PyMOL commands that place a pseudoatom at each C-alpha (Angstrom):
pseudoatom trace, name=CA, resn=MET, resi=1, chain=A, elem=C, hetatm=0, pos=[-18.959, 0.498, -3.262]
pseudoatom trace, name=CA, resn=PRO, resi=2, chain=A, elem=C, hetatm=0, pos=[-16.926, 0.411, -0.382]
pseudoatom trace, name=CA, resn=VAL, resi=3, chain=A, elem=C, hetatm=0, pos=[-13.403, 1.491, -0.724]
pseudoatom trace, name=CA, resn=SER, resi=4, chain=A, elem=C, hetatm=0, pos=[-10.454, 0.028, 1.331]
pseudoatom trace, name=CA, resn=ASP, resi=5, chain=A, elem=C, hetatm=0, pos=[-6.964, 1.351, 1.947]
pseudoatom trace, name=CA, resn=THR, resi=6, chain=A, elem=C, hetatm=0, pos=[-3.678, -0.698, 3.012]
pseudoatom trace, name=CA, resn=THR, resi=7, chain=A, elem=C, hetatm=0, pos=[-0.752, 1.283, 4.193]
pseudoatom trace, name=CA, resn=PHE, resi=8, chain=A, elem=C, hetatm=0, pos=[2.782, 0.232, 3.965]
pseudoatom trace, name=CA, resn=ARG, resi=9, chain=A, elem=C, hetatm=0, pos=[6.220, 1.448, 5.387]
pseudoatom trace, name=CA, resn=VAL, resi=10, chain=A, elem=C, hetatm=0, pos=[8.440, 1.463, 2.625]
pseudoatom trace, name=CA, resn=LEU, resi=11, chain=A, elem=C, hetatm=0, pos=[12.187, 0.634, 2.836]
pseudoatom trace, name=CA, resn=GLY, resi=12, chain=A, elem=C, hetatm=0, pos=[14.657, 1.566, -0.060]
pseudoatom trace, name=CA, resn=LEU, resi=13, chain=A, elem=C, hetatm=0, pos=[13.031, 4.783, -1.301]
pseudoatom trace, name=CA, resn=HIS, resi=14, chain=A, elem=C, hetatm=0, pos=[15.845, 7.251, -2.368]
pseudoatom trace, name=CA, resn=CYS, resi=15, chain=A, elem=C, hetatm=0, pos=[14.411, 9.436, -4.772]
pseudoatom trace, name=CA, resn=PRO, resi=16, chain=A, elem=C, hetatm=0, pos=[11.463, 10.793, -6.602]
pseudoatom trace, name=CA, resn=SER, resi=17, chain=A, elem=C, hetatm=0, pos=[12.058, 8.144, -9.428]
pseudoatom trace, name=CA, resn=CYS, resi=18, chain=A, elem=C, hetatm=0, pos=[12.004, 5.166, -6.871]
pseudoatom trace, name=CA, resn=ALA, resi=19, chain=A, elem=C, hetatm=0, pos=[8.772, 6.456, -5.542]
pseudoatom trace, name=CA, resn=LEU, resi=20, chain=A, elem=C, hetatm=0, pos=[7.080, 6.670, -8.988]
pseudoatom trace, name=CA, resn=ARG, resi=21, chain=A, elem=C, hetatm=0, pos=[8.439, 3.118, -10.154]
pseudoatom trace, name=CA, resn=LEU, resi=22, chain=A, elem=C, hetatm=0, pos=[7.070, 1.840, -6.557]
pseudoatom trace, name=CA, resn=GLU, resi=23, chain=A, elem=C, hetatm=0, pos=[3.931, 3.342, -7.500]
pseudoatom trace, name=CA, resn=LYS, resi=24, chain=A, elem=C, hetatm=0, pos=[3.486, 2.079, -10.974]
pseudoatom trace, name=CA, resn=VAL, resi=25, chain=A, elem=C, hetatm=0, pos=[4.520, -1.760, -9.512]
pseudoatom trace, name=CA, resn=LEU, resi=26, chain=A, elem=C, hetatm=0, pos=[1.666, -1.281, -6.983]
pseudoatom trace, name=CA, resn=ALA, resi=27, chain=A, elem=C, hetatm=0, pos=[-1.011, 0.097, -9.102]
pseudoatom trace, name=CA, resn=SER, resi=28, chain=A, elem=C, hetatm=0, pos=[-0.432, -2.688, -11.609]
pseudoatom trace, name=CA, resn=ALA, resi=29, chain=A, elem=C, hetatm=0, pos=[-1.038, -5.462, -9.104]
pseudoatom trace, name=CA, resn=PRO, resi=30, chain=A, elem=C, hetatm=0, pos=[-4.376, -7.337, -9.397]
pseudoatom trace, name=CA, resn=GLY, resi=31, chain=A, elem=C, hetatm=0, pos=[-6.982, -5.879, -7.014]
pseudoatom trace, name=CA, resn=VAL, resi=32, chain=A, elem=C, hetatm=0, pos=[-5.198, -2.803, -6.734]
pseudoatom trace, name=CA, resn=ALA, resi=33, chain=A, elem=C, hetatm=0, pos=[-7.315, 0.401, -7.975]
pseudoatom trace, name=CA, resn=ALA, resi=34, chain=A, elem=C, hetatm=0, pos=[-4.964, 2.845, -7.021]
pseudoatom trace, name=CA, resn=ALA, resi=35, chain=A, elem=C, hetatm=0, pos=[-1.423, 3.369, -5.490]
pseudoatom trace, name=CA, resn=HIS, resi=36, chain=A, elem=C, hetatm=0, pos=[-0.003, 6.350, -3.945]
pseudoatom trace, name=CA, resn=VAL, resi=37, chain=A, elem=C, hetatm=0, pos=[3.794, 6.616, -2.661]
pseudoatom trace, name=CA, resn=ASP, resi=38, chain=A, elem=C, hetatm=0, pos=[4.737, 9.204, -0.175]
pseudoatom trace, name=CA, resn=LEU, resi=39, chain=A, elem=C, hetatm=0, pos=[8.797, 9.736, -0.574]
pseudoatom trace, name=CA, resn=LEU, resi=40, chain=A, elem=C, hetatm=0, pos=[8.781, 11.780, 2.423]
pseudoatom trace, name=CA, resn=ARG, resi=41, chain=A, elem=C, hetatm=0, pos=[6.971, 9.785, 4.816]
pseudoatom trace, name=CA, resn=ALA, resi=42, chain=A, elem=C, hetatm=0, pos=[8.608, 6.808, 3.349]
pseudoatom trace, name=CA, resn=THR, resi=43, chain=A, elem=C, hetatm=0, pos=[4.909, 5.176, 2.957]
pseudoatom trace, name=CA, resn=ALA, resi=44, chain=A, elem=C, hetatm=0, pos=[2.821, 3.619, 0.393]
pseudoatom trace, name=CA, resn=VAL, resi=45, chain=A, elem=C, hetatm=0, pos=[-0.971, 3.147, 0.133]
pseudoatom trace, name=CA, resn=ALA, resi=46, chain=A, elem=C, hetatm=0, pos=[-2.603, 0.829, -1.750]
pseudoatom trace, name=CA, resn=GLN, resi=47, chain=A, elem=C, hetatm=0, pos=[-6.390, 1.354, -2.531]
pseudoatom trace, name=CA, resn=VAL, resi=48, chain=A, elem=C, hetatm=0, pos=[-8.923, -1.670, -3.324]
pseudoatom trace, name=CA, resn=ASP, resi=49, chain=A, elem=C, hetatm=0, pos=[-12.309, -1.043, -4.877]
pseudoatom trace, name=CA, resn=ASP, resi=50, chain=A, elem=C, hetatm=0, pos=[-14.252, -3.546, -3.516]
pseudoatom trace, name=CA, resn=PRO, resi=51, chain=A, elem=C, hetatm=0, pos=[-12.446, -5.411, -0.680]
pseudoatom trace, name=CA, resn=ALA, resi=52, chain=A, elem=C, hetatm=0, pos=[-15.477, -7.573, 0.103]
pseudoatom trace, name=CA, resn=THR, resi=53, chain=A, elem=C, hetatm=0, pos=[-15.577, -9.239, -3.555]
pseudoatom trace, name=CA, resn=ARG, resi=54, chain=A, elem=C, hetatm=0, pos=[-11.813, -8.959, -4.213]
pseudoatom trace, name=CA, resn=PRO, resi=55, chain=A, elem=C, hetatm=0, pos=[-9.536, -8.924, -1.048]
pseudoatom trace, name=CA, resn=LEU, resi=56, chain=A, elem=C, hetatm=0, pos=[-6.165, -7.490, -1.566]
pseudoatom trace, name=CA, resn=ASP, resi=57, chain=A, elem=C, hetatm=0, pos=[-3.447, -9.997, -1.507]
pseudoatom trace, name=CA, resn=VAL, resi=58, chain=A, elem=C, hetatm=0, pos=[-0.736, -8.166, 0.855]
pseudoatom trace, name=CA, resn=SER, resi=59, chain=A, elem=C, hetatm=0, pos=[1.937, -11.010, 0.656]
pseudoatom trace, name=CA, resn=ALA, resi=60, chain=A, elem=C, hetatm=0, pos=[1.751, -10.505, -3.318]
pseudoatom trace, name=CA, resn=LEU, resi=61, chain=A, elem=C, hetatm=0, pos=[2.188, -6.836, -2.882]
pseudoatom trace, name=CA, resn=VAL, resi=62, chain=A, elem=C, hetatm=0, pos=[4.958, -7.360, -0.853]
pseudoatom trace, name=CA, resn=ALA, resi=63, chain=A, elem=C, hetatm=0, pos=[6.725, -9.941, -3.219]
pseudoatom trace, name=CA, resn=ARG, resi=64, chain=A, elem=C, hetatm=0, pos=[6.047, -7.595, -6.101]
pseudoatom trace, name=CA, resn=ALA, resi=65, chain=A, elem=C, hetatm=0, pos=[7.892, -4.510, -4.312]
pseudoatom trace, name=CA, resn=ASP, resi=66, chain=A, elem=C, hetatm=0, pos=[10.628, -6.871, -3.160]
pseudoatom trace, name=CA, resn=ALA, resi=67, chain=A, elem=C, hetatm=0, pos=[11.472, -7.801, -6.929]
pseudoatom trace, name=CA, resn=ALA, resi=68, chain=A, elem=C, hetatm=0, pos=[11.555, -4.162, -7.795]
pseudoatom trace, name=CA, resn=GLY, resi=69, chain=A, elem=C, hetatm=0, pos=[13.875, -3.523, -4.934]
pseudoatom trace, name=CA, resn=PHE, resi=70, chain=A, elem=C, hetatm=0, pos=[11.810, -2.228, -2.152]
pseudoatom trace, name=CA, resn=ARG, resi=71, chain=A, elem=C, hetatm=0, pos=[10.673, -3.740, 1.062]
pseudoatom trace, name=CA, resn=LEU, resi=72, chain=A, elem=C, hetatm=0, pos=[6.845, -3.022, 2.278]
pseudoatom trace, name=CA, resn=GLU, resi=73, chain=A, elem=C, hetatm=0, pos=[5.956, -3.380, 5.933]
pseudoatom trace, name=CA, resn=PRO, resi=74, chain=A, elem=C, hetatm=0, pos=[2.213, -3.237, 6.540]
pseudoatom trace, name=CA, resn=LEU, resi=75, chain=A, elem=C, hetatm=0, pos=[1.157, -0.788, 8.953]
pseudoatom trace, name=CA, resn=PRO, resi=76, chain=A, elem=C, hetatm=0, pos=[-1.793, -1.217, 11.603]
pseudoatom trace, name=CA, resn=ARG, resi=77, chain=A, elem=C, hetatm=0, pos=[-4.910, 0.246, 10.357]
pseudoatom trace, name=CA, resn=GLU, resi=78, chain=A, elem=C, hetatm=0, pos=[-6.012, 3.345, 12.204]
pseudoatom trace, name=CA, resn=PRO, resi=79, chain=A, elem=C, hetatm=0, pos=[-9.558, 3.337, 13.804]
pseudoatom trace, name=CA, resn=PRO, resi=80, chain=A, elem=C, hetatm=0, pos=[-12.257, 5.677, 12.172]
pseudoatom trace, name=CA, resn=GLN, resi=81, chain=A, elem=C, hetatm=0, pos=[-12.185, 9.358, 13.706]
pseudoatom trace, name=CA, resn=GLY, resi=82, chain=A, elem=C, hetatm=0, pos=[-13.530, 9.175, 16.938]
pseudoatom trace, name=CA, resn=GLN, resi=83, chain=A, elem=C, hetatm=0, pos=[-13.345, 5.566, 17.791]
pseudoatom trace, name=CA, resn=SER, resi=84, chain=A, elem=C, hetatm=0, pos=[-10.651, 4.421, 19.971]
pseudoatom trace, name=CA, resn=PRO, resi=85, chain=A, elem=C, hetatm=0, pos=[-8.634, 1.328, 18.886]
pseudoatom trace, name=CA, resn=PRO, resi=86, chain=A, elem=C, hetatm=0, pos=[-9.903, -2.269, 20.182]
pseudoatom trace, name=CA, resn=SER, resi=87, chain=A, elem=C, hetatm=0, pos=[-7.864, -3.135, 23.637]
for i in range(1, 87): cmd.bond("trace and resi %d" % i, "trace and resi %d" % (i + 1))
show_as sticks, trace
zoom trace
């Protein structure tokens, strides 16, 4: 089963408790299999088990984070190793 990650820049993280709270907010969202927040890099990753049958609703995640006091900005996907980004 394919797995898909969506990475976000996070604004509003100030401490480990903030990171844990945002991680719980993201992980509880419909369609999210797992979430990880990196306090030092100010990023969050939401993982979807099967994006073909259940795509991630990015705007819903942004709204959930906003309601919890954080701002998410989706980051562009990086190409697989060994491939160049499309021009």
